Structure formats: C-alpha cells, structure tokens
N, C-alpha and C positions, 0 to 999 in steps of 0.2 A: 499197674499204674495205677493211681487214684484219678478221677474223673472229674472233669471240669464242669460248672454250671454257671451260665450270666443269668441275671437275673437284675431287671429293670424296677425302678419304683421301691427300693429295697430299704428306704429310710425310715419306716413306718410299716404297721398292720403286716399285713397278707407277705410281703416283699421280704420285709424283715423278719418274720417268722421262718419264711421259708429260708433264707440265708442264714440261719442261726441252726435249724436244723439240718440241713446238710452238710453244714461244718460239723455238726456233733457225728455225722455218720461216715465222716472222715473224707469227703469231697472237697475238693477244691472248691473256692467259690470266690466270684465276681462279682462282687456285691457292689449295682450300679444306682447312683442317684445324683439331682440337679446340685445336690450340695454337699459331696464327700465331707466337707471340714466341718458338718454340723454336729453335735452331741452324738446322732445316732450313727454316722456314720465313722466318728472316733472309736464309739465302743466296738461297732464290727469288726473295725481293725485290728483290734486288739483279739482276734478270735484267730485259732490257729488254722493258717490254711484259708486264711480269706484275705482277698486284696478289694478296696475299696475303690472305687474310680466314678469320673463325672460320665455320664449320662442323660441326655436330655432328647426325647424322643421326636422332639419339635428342633432337632440341632443336627442334622446329617454328619457333620465332621465329629460330633460327639460322641455320635455312634461308633463311627469308623475307627477313633481312638482308643473308644472302650475294649472293642475286640480287638484291637493290636495289643492294647494292654493285656488282656488277660491271657493273650497267646504268648507274649513274650514273659509272662512269669510263670505259665506252669504248661508251656509248649502245645497245649491244644485245647478248647472248648469241644465239650459234648452234647450240651445239653442249654437252650437259651429258653428262658419262663418271660413270658411278655406278661409283665404285672401292673405298669403304671397307666395308671386309668384316672376318669374322675366323671361325676354326671353334672350334666348343665340342667339344673330344675326349674320347673315353672311354663308357664303360658308360653307357645311357640310363638306368636303373632309378635310379641314386641322385643323378640329377641335379634338384634342385628345380625347383620349377616358375617363380621369378621367372630363374633361368638360362635354361631354354627360351625364357621370354617375349622375354631379352634377345639369343638367337642371331636371332630372328625382327625384334624390334625395329631391329636394326643390318644381317642382311641382304636384309631382306625389307621390312618396314615402313617403315625409313628411307627405303630406293629407293623407292616409291610416294609419300612423302611429299613427296621433293624432286622428283620427277617429276610431281606435282598442282601443285605450287606454280609451278614453271617453264611448264606447259603453258598459262596465259591470256597469257604473253608472247610465245610461240611462236606460238599464234593469231592474234594481234594483228598480228605482223610478216609473217604469212603461211606459214611453216614454220621448220624447226628440225630436230635431229637429236638421238637417245638413245639412249647407248650405255651397256650394261650390262654388267660385266665379271663373270664368272659362273666354272663350275669345273668340271672332269669329273667330281666330284662332283654336279653334276646331271642327270648323262647315267647312270653309275652308283653305284653303291652299296658303300659299306666298313664293315667292321664298326668299332667303336669312334669311328664318325665318322657316327652316326646322325642328330643332330640338325642337324649341317652340310650333310650331304645332304640332310634334309628342307627346308631352307631356301634350297639351289640349285638341287633339282627345284621349289621354290615361284617361285623367281626365274625359271627359265626360261619356266615354263606361263603366268606374270603377261608375261614380255617377247613371247613369242611372241601371244598374244591381242591383246595392247596394240598388237601391230605392225598386225596389221588394221584396228583402230580409227583410230589416229593416220594411217594411209598418207591417210585421206579429208582431213584435215586439212595434207596435205604434209608432215607431220612423219616422217622417217626412223627406225625403230628397230633396233638394232645389238645384237648378241651376241658378245663375243668370250671363247672358252673355253680357259684354259691350263690344260694336264693332263701329268700327269708330275713336276711338281715345278717350280718357278720359285726360281732362287736371287738373292740381292741383294733381298731382302725381309724381313722380320719377322715373316711368317705365322707360320712354325712357334713362334719366341718366344714369339709373340701368343697362339698356339694352346695349347702348352705353360701357359701362365699359367692356362687356362682348362678343362686338363684334369681329369675328373671322377674322383675317388679313390674305388675302392671302400670301403664299410664293412665291418668285420671280419665282420658277419654273410654279406656276400656273397661268402665263400671261396668258394664252389661256382664261381665265374667265374674263380679262379686260373690253372687249366690252361687254358681257352680263352683267354685275356688272354695266356698265355705263348707259345700257339700262334699267336695274330694276331700279337704284337711279332715272334717267330721269322719269320714270313713278309713279313712288312712289310721287315725287315731283308734280306730277298734279295728285294726288287723296285726296287733302285734303278735307274732309269731308267739308259740306256747314255749320256744327253747331256742333263743338265738346262738348260734354258733361262733366259734372263737377263730381269730386270726390262726390261732395254731393247728384248730382244726383241717382248716383248709390247705396249710402248709403240710399236713399228713397226708390229704388225701395226693398235692401234688408228687411228694414221694411215693406214693403207691402208681400214682398213674406213670411215673417214669420209671418205676423198676419192675412192674409186674409181669414182663417180657409178653403183653397182648398186645394185639392193633385194634381195641376199644378206643373208640373218637373221642364220647362225652361222658364225663364224669360228674355228677350232680352232686351237691351238699347242701343240705341246711332244712329247713323245716317247712312242710307245704301246708301247714295248718289253713292256711287259706284255698288251699286247693287249686291253686292256678296250674300248677304244673300236670297236675292229674286232670284236670280240664283238656289243657292243649294236647296234651296226650291222648286220651281216650274219646273225647268227645269228637260230634261232628261239628263243622265249622258253624254252622247255625246254631246250636245248642253250645258252644263255647262262646261266642259272641254273646248270647241272651245271659248266660252266666257271670261275664265279666260285665255285661252293663247292669247286672243286680246289683255288682257293687258301688256304681258309680253313675248309676241313671240322675239325672238333675230332679231334686223335688217337685214336686207340684204345688206353685204358688196357688 
C-alpha cells in the first residue's frame, strides 16, 4: 500500500517541491493550500496520486476538512508535514498586537492545531509521523526579526517536547531546519509585505536600522540552498528509519549555527554582537 503524506503550504517553495518529490516517489500526496484553485494548485492536481485541497492553518474547520478529504481519498494519512509559515520582519516596537498574534497563529498555533487534529487518526492506526519545517531563526536570533525568531523558538521547543509524548504512541516527530537562505521560495517577498515600518517618532532607531541592514548585506551565504534541496532532506528524514529529531540544511558561512552549538553563552553573545553592534557615533 502506498503511504500518504499531507503537506501544508504546498502552493509554492518548499511545500510545492516536497509535494512534487513525494508524488514522484509513488506516495499519495494531500497537497494543501489556502487557494487550491490557483495555477500552482491546478498544476499539482495533474500529478498522479495528488489531491489538492484547501487548508488555512488559521481556520480550524479547513484543517479538519482537509484531513477528512485525504482519508476519504486514500484511506489513511501516514505523515503530516507542517510547512506553512511566514516571517514578520522589522522593529518590534511599532508592531501592533494583532500582527504579533498572527505571527504566532500561523507559525505556532496553526501547527499545533493541525497536529492536534490528526493525532486521533494516527493513534487509531497505530502510528504516523509529524515533520515540522523550522528555521535557523529557531536556533539563533537576528535583529529586526524578533517576532519571527520568537515563533520559531516556540516551534522548536514545542516539537522537541512533543517528540517525547508521541514516541509513546509510535508517532515519529522530526524537525527540518533550513538556514542561510533558501532559493525558489516566496518567503522573502511574503516577509517584505509583513515588514513593520517605524513611525516618525521612532527616528532614534534609524542609525541602528541602517547599520543592521548593512550587516545583512554583507552576510550573503556562500551558496544558498534550493527548495528542492530542502524537499530531499524532508524525504530523507521521513524514510531513514531513525529516531533523529533535528535535520539541518544550509550554508553556515556566517558561523551562527557553529557559534550557537559550540561556544559558551558569553562567547556566543559576543560573537553575535560582533555582527550587529551599533556603530559608534
């Protein structure tokens, strides 16, 4: 029997590449997205073994409907990949509370709601697997991305703790962590739309913003990974038969991952501040 995978955020980037890859490997694929009638959705629907259906992680009813549709079409779902997400970028201070809430609604609570909705099915069939797509921003932090980092740190902690609980139910839990930039996605464009622009009364931040943007301009990864690269690692993580939790993929030319994992707390903070320290007027 072919296994079935349900993927959120499958209309573009990593989600789309993952749907295409698993379909090519003979899996049944429930490719979910907010707008299944889009060109991307219609293209995926032409692939053998692919069901395209609506799922908006901010809409619990659509989560339940997508899971039900997948089970009705293929008889069961074996794997859930939580890929949908975006980055709220910019200073924290001018971001209104409802915008903060949405960052967590999509990146954290939507993941929780989707997992909670599928767990009864996994338990009833005696097992399954959950893979959450995280980010290097869940391991190290970056200025002008405090809310995105907060959401990914929350996702990392939640997933790790959940892995202990679900192991008792024969449900594997995995994290794939792209870092250093991913090409072939709309993440940057989506994040740009969510950028919080400082109000005139916050002009005291101007020099810091200019310094930080200059620092980012110098930190171009030596070789950005592609959405296809991430999809292939997702496939490996879900088929390697191991109990490994975290799978990292990316170029650590900036040394942030190495610093986080190898340095003392004091040395790590000093290293990071070396990139983002305000210029001396």
